[in-house]
TORLOLO-778303 format. One line per field, with one value per residue: x, y, z of N, C-alpha, C, O in turn. Coordinates in steps of 0.05 Angstrom, whole numbers, padded with zeros to 5 digits. Layout:
nu <- (X ...) .
nv <- (Y ...) .
nw <- (Z ...) .
cau <- (X ...) .
cav <- (Y ...) .
caw <- (Z ...) .
cu <- (X ...) .
cv <- (Y ...) .
cw <- (Z ...) .
ou <- (X ...) .
ov <- (Y ...) .
ow <- (Z ...) .
***
This chain:
nu <- (00163 00149 00146 00172 00137 00128 00095 00094 00078 00062 00049 00010 -00017 -00058 -00088 -00139 -00143 -00098 -00088 -00129 -00120 -00069 -00079 -00114 -00083 -00044 -00075 -00094 -00047 -00006 00049 00075 00117 00110 00116 00116 00117 00124 00109 00115 00070 00018 -00018 -00041 -00018 00033 00036 -00007 00008 00057 00059 00040 00066 00124 00166 00174 00182 00209 00207 00224 00171 00130 00106 00134 00188 00180 00161 00206 00243 00219 00220 00275 00287 00256 00259 00242 00224 00187 00159 00103 00068 00026 -00031 -00054 -00109 -00128 -00142 -00120 -00154 -00140 -00124 -00075 -00058 -00075 -00044 00007 00003 -00001 00049 00083 00106 00146 00139 00163 00139 00077 00007 -00057 -00127 -00177 -00225 -00272 -00293 -00342 -00414 -00447 -00471 -00439 -00387 -00376 -00372 -00328 -00286 -00286 -00267 -00216 -00193 -00195 -00163 -00112 -00100 -00097 -00055 -00013 00001 00001 -00037 -00028 -00069 -00073 -00040 00016 00066 00130 00191 00239 00293 00289 00269 00313 00350 00328 00326 00281 00223 00213 00237 00193 00140 00088 00051 00087 00076 00057 00102 00140 00115 00117 00171 00181 00150 00180 00215 00185 00120 00068 00042 -00025 -00066 -00127 -00164 -00192 -00161 -00190 -00205 -00208 -00261 -00259 -00234 -00263 -00313 -00305 -00287 -00322 -00351 -00351 -00316 -00269 -00257 -00249 -00206 -00166 -00159 -00144 -00095 -00066 -00064 -00036 00012 00030 00037 00081 00084 00114 00120 00123 00096 00045 00033 00029 -00016 -00055 -00057 -00066 -00025) .
nv <- (00170 00106 00088 00037 -00005 -00031 -00073 -00081 -00126 -00138 -00195 -00236 -00293 -00293 -00324 -00325 -00279 -00267 -00293 -00278 -00222 -00219 -00242 -00204 -00158 -00174 -00176 -00124 -00093 -00112 -00109 -00101 -00112 -00161 -00167 -00207 -00210 -00252 -00258 -00302 -00337 -00382 -00408 -00424 -00383 -00373 -00416 -00404 -00355 -00362 -00383 -00339 -00291 -00248 -00249 -00284 -00274 -00292 -00266 -00232 -00225 -00168 -00110 -00064 -00082 -00124 -00096 -00065 -00105 -00126 -00079 -00073 -00115 -00109 -00084 -00040 00026 00054 00041 00011 00005 -00041 -00066 -00132 -00137 -00097 -00060 -00027 00029 00058 00056 00021 00055 00105 00108 00110 00160 00194 00186 00206 00256 00245 00245 00250 00221 00193 00181 00146 00163 00133 00081 00048 -00020 -00035 -00030 00001 00066 00091 00078 00110 00159 00150 00140 00188 00223 00201 00211 00267 00280 00258 00286 00338 00335 00310 00259 00191 00129 00058 00036 00065 00057 00076 00104 00110 00136 00087 00100 00140 00112 00080 00120 00143 00101 00070 00045 00062 00017 -00003 -00029 -00010 00044 00054 00072 00124 00148 00144 00175 00225 00234 00234 00277 00321 00324 00337 00354 00306 00269 00264 00212 00210 00169 00120 00072 00011 -00013 -00063 -00065 -00097 -00096 -00058 -00081 -00128 -00113 -00075 -00013 00038 00027 00014 00061 00097 00072 00075 00130 00142 00114 00142 00194 00183 00167 00214 00242 00220 00168 00104 00064 00010 00002 00019 -00020 -00065 -00050 -00047 -00098 -00127 -00151) .
nw <- (-00478 -00451 -00382 -00339 -00294 -00230 -00185 -00116 -00068 -00004 00035 00081 00100 00058 00023 00003 -00027 -00059 -00109 -00144 -00145 -00169 -00219 -00240 -00240 -00277 -00322 -00327 -00326 -00365 -00377 -00331 -00272 -00224 -00157 -00102 -00033 00019 00088 00121 00117 00139 00110 00043 00014 -00011 -00048 -00080 -00102 -00127 -00183 -00210 -00208 -00219 -00183 -00124 -00058 00006 00068 00131 00178 00176 00151 00132 00127 00091 00045 00035 00021 -00026 -00057 -00065 -00098 -00144 -00211 -00239 -00266 -00234 -00170 -00143 -00085 -00060 -00026 -00011 -00011 -00043 -00104 -00161 -00190 -00233 -00302 -00344 -00386 -00367 -00321 -00343 -00367 -00322 -00301 -00339 -00333 -00298 -00239 -00171 -00129 -00104 -00093 -00092 -00092 -00049 -00049 -00013 -00006 00016 00014 00045 00065 00104 00092 00049 00074 00108 00070 00044 00083 00091 00040 00039 00083 00068 00022 00041 00078 00052 00064 00059 00066 00072 00041 -00004 -00048 -00050 -00091 -00122 -00153 -00169 -00162 -00124 -00082 -00070 -00057 -00011 00024 00032 00068 00137 00185 00221 00263 00255 00224 00183 00131 00140 00164 00122 00082 00105 00104 00049 00031 00044 00003 -00041 -00067 -00068 -00125 -00139 -00156 -00186 -00199 -00160 -00114 -00103 -00042 00008 00056 00099 00151 00179 00177 00204 00256 00271 00253 00281 00324 00297 00269 00311 00336 00296 00289 00341 00344 00305 00327 00374 00353 00329 00375 00396 00414 00412 00352 00363 00412 00396 00358 00392 00421 00381 00359 00403 00435) .
cau <- (00172 00136 00162 00166 00122 00128 00077 00105 00054 00069 00026 00011 -00042 -00077 -00094 -00165 -00143 -00075 -00089 -00147 -00107 -00047 -00090 -00126 -00060 -00031 -00093 -00096 -00020 00008 00078 00086 00132 00095 00134 00101 00136 00109 00121 00112 00042 00013 -00038 -00030 -00012 00056 00030 -00026 00021 00082 00058 00026 00082 00151 00184 00161 00203 00202 00222 00215 00144 00130 00100 00155 00211 00172 00161 00234 00255 00209 00230 00303 00288 00243 00279 00227 00228 00170 00150 00076 00065 -00002 -00040 -00066 -00138 -00133 -00140 -00119 -00176 -00128 -00115 -00047 -00054 -00078 -00021 00029 -00001 00006 00078 00098 00121 00166 00137 00180 00124 00049 -00012 -00084 -00151 -00185 -00253 -00275 -00310 -00368 -00435 -00461 -00464 -00419 -00361 -00371 -00363 -00301 -00267 -00284 -00249 -00190 -00183 -00191 -00140 -00087 -00095 -00090 -00030 00007 00009 -00015 -00038 -00022 -00092 -00074 -00020 00039 00085 00153 00213 00257 00317 00284 00267 00341 00363 00317 00328 00256 00206 00224 00233 00177 00118 00063 00054 00109 00068 00056 00130 00153 00103 00127 00199 00180 00139 00201 00229 00167 00092 00060 00022 -00050 -00081 -00156 -00178 -00186 -00156 -00212 -00193 -00227 -00271 -00262 -00227 -00285 -00335 -00299 -00284 -00343 -00343 -00344 -00293 -00245 -00251 -00238 -00180 -00147 -00154 -00128 -00067 -00053 -00058 -00015 00037 00039 00045 00107 00083 00130 00104 00122 00074 00020 00028 00019 -00043 -00073 -00061 -00073 -00003) .
cav <- (00142 00093 00080 00010 -00004 -00055 -00074 -00095 -00134 -00154 -00213 -00254 -00308 -00280 -00344 -00319 -00254 -00261 -00303 -00260 -00197 -00222 -00246 -00178 -00140 -00183 -00169 -00094 -00082 -00136 -00105 -00094 -00132 -00167 -00177 -00214 -00215 -00265 -00254 -00326 -00347 -00410 -00420 -00430 -00358 -00376 -00434 -00390 -00332 -00369 -00384 -00315 -00266 -00249 -00255 -00291 -00272 -00298 -00248 -00230 -00214 -00139 -00098 -00046 -00098 -00139 -00078 -00058 -00128 -00126 -00056 -00077 -00135 -00098 -00071 -00021 00055 00062 00020 00015 -00012 -00048 -00086 -00156 -00134 -00072 -00062 00000 00036 00071 00037 00023 00079 00128 00109 00120 00189 00206 00184 00217 00278 00235 00254 00236 00202 00200 00160 00147 00165 00107 00074 00024 -00040 -00038 -00015 00019 00094 00099 00075 00134 00180 00143 00144 00217 00235 00191 00225 00295 00282 00252 00307 00361 00331 00297 00234 00169 00104 00035 00030 00084 00050 00095 00098 00129 00128 00068 00114 00155 00091 00072 00143 00148 00077 00056 00049 00059 -00010 -00001 -00048 00003 00071 00057 00088 00152 00157 00148 00198 00249 00239 00240 00303 00341 00325 00348 00348 00281 00269 00250 00199 00213 00143 00109 00044 -00002 -00028 -00079 -00054 -00120 -00091 -00044 -00099 -00149 -00101 -00055 00012 00059 00018 00015 00089 00109 00059 00085 00158 00142 00106 00164 00216 00174 00167 00242 00252 00209 00140 00088 00046 -00017 00003 00021 -00047 -00082 -00042 -00052 -00127 -00139 -00168) .
caw <- (-00474 -00429 -00359 -00329 -00269 -00214 -00161 -00094 -00053 00020 00042 00104 00101 00039 00002 -00009 -00043 -00075 -00137 -00159 -00149 -00188 -00246 -00249 -00246 -00302 -00344 -00330 -00330 -00375 -00379 -00304 -00257 -00200 -00136 -00078 -00010 00040 00114 00137 00117 00148 00092 00017 00000 -00028 -00070 -00098 -00115 -00141 -00212 -00222 -00204 -00229 -00161 -00098 -00038 00033 00086 00158 00180 00181 00125 00123 00118 00067 00023 00028 00007 -00053 -00071 -00072 -00119 -00168 -00229 -00256 -00261 -00212 -00152 -00132 -00062 -00060 -00007 -00024 -00014 -00058 -00133 -00173 -00208 -00256 -00323 -00352 -00402 -00349 -00303 -00359 -00371 -00297 -00296 -00361 -00323 -00280 -00212 -00152 -00114 -00103 -00084 -00103 -00075 -00041 -00049 00003 -00021 00028 00000 00064 00062 00123 00080 00032 00092 00116 00049 00038 00103 00085 00017 00046 00101 00054 00003 00056 00093 00035 00079 00048 00081 00055 00024 -00026 -00068 -00051 -00112 -00124 -00170 -00156 -00154 -00100 -00061 -00063 -00045 00015 00041 00035 00091 00163 00195 00245 00260 00248 00215 00164 00109 00149 00168 00096 00068 00118 00094 00021 00025 00046 -00023 -00061 -00064 -00083 -00147 -00131 -00177 -00179 -00200 -00133 -00109 -00089 -00020 00024 00081 00118 00179 00191 00179 00224 00282 00276 00240 00300 00339 00279 00263 00336 00340 00277 00296 00366 00338 00291 00346 00392 00338 00326 00402 00403 00424 00394 00335 00376 00432 00381 00347 00413 00427 00358 00355 00429 00444) .
cu <- (00160 00155 00154 00155 00123 00109 00090 00083 00063 00044 00032 -00016 -00064 -00085 -00121 -00164 -00121 -00077 -00106 -00134 -00086 -00058 -00101 -00104 -00047 -00049 -00093 -00069 -00002 00039 00091 00101 00117 00113 00118 00121 00119 00124 00118 00084 00040 -00008 -00025 -00024 00011 00050 00011 -00011 00044 00079 00047 00042 00110 00171 00167 00183 00192 00220 00212 00187 00146 00127 00122 00179 00204 00172 00189 00248 00245 00218 00259 00306 00276 00263 00266 00233 00212 00162 00122 00072 00035 -00009 -00054 -00096 -00146 -00129 -00140 -00143 -00165 -00120 -00086 -00041 -00056 -00054 00004 00027 00006 00036 00095 00115 00142 00163 00154 00164 00095 00033 -00039 -00105 -00159 -00216 -00256 -00296 -00338 -00389 -00450 -00452 -00442 -00391 -00355 -00361 -00334 -00280 -00264 -00265 -00220 -00177 -00177 -00166 -00113 -00080 -00085 -00062 -00007 00018 -00010 -00016 -00033 -00044 -00091 -00053 00001 00058 00107 00173 00231 00283 00313 00281 00295 00355 00354 00318 00302 00241 00221 00218 00219 00152 00091 00069 00077 00102 00067 00084 00144 00142 00114 00156 00198 00169 00159 00216 00211 00139 00085 00041 -00002 -00063 -00111 -00171 -00171 -00177 -00180 -00200 -00215 -00235 -00273 -00255 -00248 -00308 -00330 -00298 -00306 -00333 -00334 -00318 -00267 -00237 -00238 -00210 -00159 -00139 -00137 -00099 -00052 -00045 -00036 00012 00048 00048 00071 00108 00097 00112 00102 00099 00047 00013 00017 -00009 -00063 -00078 -00065 -00051 00016) .
cv <- (00130 00086 00052 00012 -00031 -00052 -00092 -00100 -00150 -00170 -00229 -00267 -00296 -00299 -00338 -00295 -00254 -00270 -00285 -00233 -00199 -00226 -00219 -00158 -00148 -00175 -00139 -00081 -00104 -00133 -00099 -00118 -00136 -00180 -00182 -00221 -00226 -00262 -00278 -00337 -00376 -00423 -00424 -00405 -00362 -00394 -00420 -00368 -00340 -00370 -00359 -00290 -00270 -00258 -00262 -00293 -00280 -00281 -00248 -00217 -00184 -00125 -00081 -00062 -00114 -00120 -00069 -00080 -00129 -00103 -00059 -00097 -00125 -00082 -00049 00008 00064 00037 00029 -00005 -00016 -00069 -00109 -00154 -00108 -00076 -00034 00005 00049 00050 00040 00048 00104 00131 00119 00150 00204 00207 00196 00241 00271 00247 00238 00214 00211 00177 00164 00154 00136 00105 00048 00005 -00042 -00020 00004 00048 00104 00097 00098 00157 00175 00149 00173 00231 00226 00206 00255 00298 00278 00274 00332 00359 00320 00273 00212 00146 00081 00028 00046 00080 00072 00086 00118 00118 00108 00081 00129 00135 00084 00095 00147 00124 00063 00063 00047 00031 -00009 -00019 -00036 00032 00075 00074 00118 00163 00162 00171 00224 00255 00247 00268 00326 00345 00336 00339 00322 00286 00253 00238 00199 00187 00128 00080 00033 -00020 -00041 -00064 -00075 -00113 -00076 -00063 -00120 -00137 -00082 -00027 00033 00052 00021 00044 00102 00098 00072 00114 00160 00134 00129 00187 00209 00175 00196 00254 00239 00181 00123 00069 00018 -00018 00004 -00006 -00065 -00076 -00051 -00082 -00142 -00158 -00152) .
cw <- (-00449 -00407 -00351 -00300 -00255 -00190 -00140 -00074 -00028 00028 00068 00106 00084 00017 -00011 -00028 -00064 -00104 -00154 -00165 -00171 -00217 -00257 -00256 -00273 -00326 -00349 -00336 -00341 -00376 -00352 -00292 -00230 -00180 -00110 -00056 00013 00067 00132 00139 00126 00130 00065 00001 -00019 -00052 -00090 -00114 -00134 -00172 -00226 -00219 -00216 -00208 -00136 -00078 -00011 00051 00114 00159 00188 00154 00114 00112 00093 00042 00015 00013 -00022 -00069 -00081 -00096 -00145 -00185 -00246 -00248 -00237 -00196 -00141 -00110 -00057 -00040 -00023 -00028 -00027 -00087 -00145 -00191 -00233 -00276 -00329 -00367 -00385 -00331 -00318 -00363 -00345 -00293 -00318 -00353 -00303 -00251 -00193 -00138 -00114 -00092 -00096 -00083 -00069 -00043 -00034 -00010 -00009 00015 00019 00061 00081 00111 00061 00049 00100 00094 00041 00058 00098 00061 00023 00063 00085 00035 00018 00068 00076 00050 00070 00068 00061 00035 -00002 -00047 -00070 -00073 -00112 -00144 -00155 -00146 -00128 -00076 -00052 -00048 -00016 00034 00046 00060 00117 00173 00222 00241 00253 00240 00195 00140 00116 00152 00141 00081 00079 00109 00065 00015 00029 00020 -00045 -00056 -00079 -00106 -00137 -00155 -00169 -00180 -00175 -00134 -00094 -00067 -00003 00049 00103 00146 00193 00196 00201 00253 00290 00266 00261 00316 00322 00274 00288 00341 00321 00282 00322 00361 00324 00310 00365 00379 00335 00353 00411 00414 00403 00377 00348 00396 00417 00368 00368 00421 00405 00355 00381 00440 00461) .
ou <- (00159 00179 00131 00164 00118 00108 00097 00070 00071 00022 00055 -00036 -00085 -00088 -00125 -00183 -00126 -00068 -00099 -00137 -00084 -00047 -00097 -00106 -00040 -00038 -00092 -00068 00016 00053 00115 00098 00111 00124 00107 00140 00103 00149 00118 00076 00058 -00015 00000 -00023 00009 00058 00014 -00018 00048 00096 00046 00033 00118 00191 00149 00201 00169 00244 00193 00181 00162 00144 00129 00189 00222 00181 00195 00263 00261 00224 00266 00325 00286 00280 00278 00244 00221 00158 00119 00071 00020 00006 -00064 -00107 -00168 -00113 -00158 -00151 -00180 -00110 -00073 -00020 -00040 -00044 00020 00048 00019 00047 00120 00137 00155 00182 00159 00173 00088 00044 -00043 -00100 -00151 -00230 -00245 -00315 -00356 -00383 -00464 -00429 -00428 -00373 -00331 -00345 -00318 -00260 -00242 -00249 -00202 -00154 -00158 -00150 -00094 -00057 -00067 -00046 00016 00042 -00035 00002 -00034 -00039 -00107 -00048 00003 00065 00103 00173 00237 00294 00332 00290 00300 00369 00370 00312 00302 00246 00240 00195 00231 00144 00073 00089 00087 00119 00075 00090 00158 00156 00119 00164 00213 00178 00154 00228 00222 00134 00096 00026 00002 -00071 -00118 -00190 -00148 -00185 -00189 -00188 -00237 -00219 -00287 -00267 -00253 -00322 -00349 -00308 -00308 -00310 -00312 -00301 -00247 -00214 -00217 -00192 -00137 -00116 -00120 -00081 -00029 -00023 -00019 00032 00072 00064 00081 00129 00093 00092 00082 00084 00027 -00010 -00002 -00025 -00085 -00101 -00067 -00057 00036) .
ov <- (00143 00080 00043 00029 -00052 -00031 -00115 -00082 -00173 -00161 -00234 -00254 -00289 -00290 -00344 -00292 -00243 -00255 -00278 -00222 -00182 -00215 -00214 -00144 -00130 -00169 -00130 -00061 -00113 -00153 -00094 -00141 -00116 -00202 -00163 -00237 -00212 -00264 -00275 -00344 -00392 -00446 -00428 -00406 -00353 -00387 -00425 -00364 -00327 -00359 -00357 -00268 -00293 -00272 -00247 -00310 -00275 -00282 -00263 -00199 -00177 -00127 -00082 -00057 -00118 -00128 -00066 -00075 -00132 -00106 -00049 -00095 -00132 -00069 -00040 00014 00081 00016 00051 -00029 00003 -00089 -00105 -00167 -00097 -00094 -00018 -00013 00052 00028 00059 00061 00123 00153 00135 00164 00226 00227 00196 00245 00289 00258 00214 00191 00232 00157 00184 00152 00117 00124 00028 00015 -00050 00002 00022 00053 00123 00112 00105 00173 00193 00162 00182 00248 00242 00214 00266 00316 00293 00280 00346 00378 00321 00267 00214 00142 00085 00015 00040 00098 00085 00062 00141 00095 00112 00073 00131 00141 00081 00091 00155 00127 00044 00083 00031 00021 -00014 -00024 -00051 00043 00098 00088 00135 00186 00182 00187 00242 00278 00265 00281 00348 00365 00344 00319 00318 00306 00230 00253 00188 00183 00122 00064 00045 -00040 -00031 -00051 -00071 -00124 -00080 -00062 -00128 -00150 -00074 -00020 00043 00069 00031 00051 00116 00112 00078 00122 00177 00147 00134 00198 00225 00182 00201 00272 00247 00171 00126 00060 00004 -00038 -00009 -00014 -00080 -00094 -00061 -00091 -00166 -00178 -00163) .
ow <- (-00428 -00412 -00356 -00285 -00268 -00178 -00145 -00064 -00031 00027 00075 00112 00094 -00006 -00035 -00045 -00086 -00122 -00176 -00187 -00188 -00236 -00281 -00276 -00289 -00347 -00372 -00350 -00326 -00376 -00350 -00301 -00216 -00184 -00099 -00061 00025 00068 00157 00161 00120 00134 00063 -00024 -00043 -00074 -00114 -00137 -00154 -00185 -00250 -00228 -00222 -00213 -00129 -00079 -00005 00050 00121 00143 00206 00136 00091 00090 00075 00021 -00009 -00006 -00040 -00093 -00102 -00111 -00167 -00174 -00265 -00228 -00221 -00207 -00132 -00114 -00052 -00037 -00045 -00045 -00022 -00096 -00140 -00206 -00253 -00269 -00320 -00362 -00388 -00326 -00307 -00363 -00347 -00282 -00316 -00364 -00292 -00241 -00198 -00135 -00124 -00082 -00110 -00058 -00082 -00038 -00042 -00023 -00024 00007 00009 00056 00075 00118 00056 00041 00100 00099 00033 00050 00101 00062 00014 00058 00089 00031 00008 00068 00085 00047 00073 00084 00037 00015 -00020 -00064 -00091 -00074 -00104 -00151 -00131 -00126 -00112 -00054 -00028 -00029 00001 00058 00062 00073 00119 00170 00243 00219 00245 00248 00192 00129 00099 00143 00138 00069 00064 00106 00057 -00004 00020 00016 -00066 -00042 -00101 -00105 -00129 -00174 -00148 -00165 -00170 -00151 -00074 -00073 -00001 00062 00123 00165 00217 00217 00215 00271 00314 00271 00258 00319 00332 00275 00285 00350 00330 00280 00324 00373 00330 00308 00372 00391 00339 00354 00432 00421 00379 00387 00343 00396 00426 00368 00362 00426 00411 00350 00381 00452 00471) .
***
């Protein structure tokens, strides 16, 4: 028996991305529920998304809180948390096959959009790390049973590293299912900030988080506020 699938997409000033993503999701996953949660965009994100999704929610800015709001509204068996600049590589039929065994949670491999060879190296390390540690990042479309989402209370309400924190809680309940078909995610943050600088920043943030630095301080450092 097929399971129902919902995509929860937190957005902030994503007018250039959101309409194309929603159209593609509707084409690839015609029976899915599309939930967009805006965190106070100043552009036309809301206007672009409104006619193309099942639910358009306005919430407090913050990816964790936005995803929690969307997860509470979605009514499907499984919730897939997806970034606005990412697109699943798995087909609807393949995803149904992965979920037929009713896994508790899981995530996808990632493929960065940039064509330079350095992005193949970066994504290889990302995939190796996530598979070894059972810790996913937001680029990897973390998914889980809606009942488990409700049971665990969703993402930690923190400004950064919410995906890492939630993965660490979920892995205590069981190993994640890894979907081999990668999510194609934008390499724009590396291209805008510089590859080396971004890699060092991300690894520095991760190490600092594991060392006990608060997500609030990491957020201030990352966004320069």
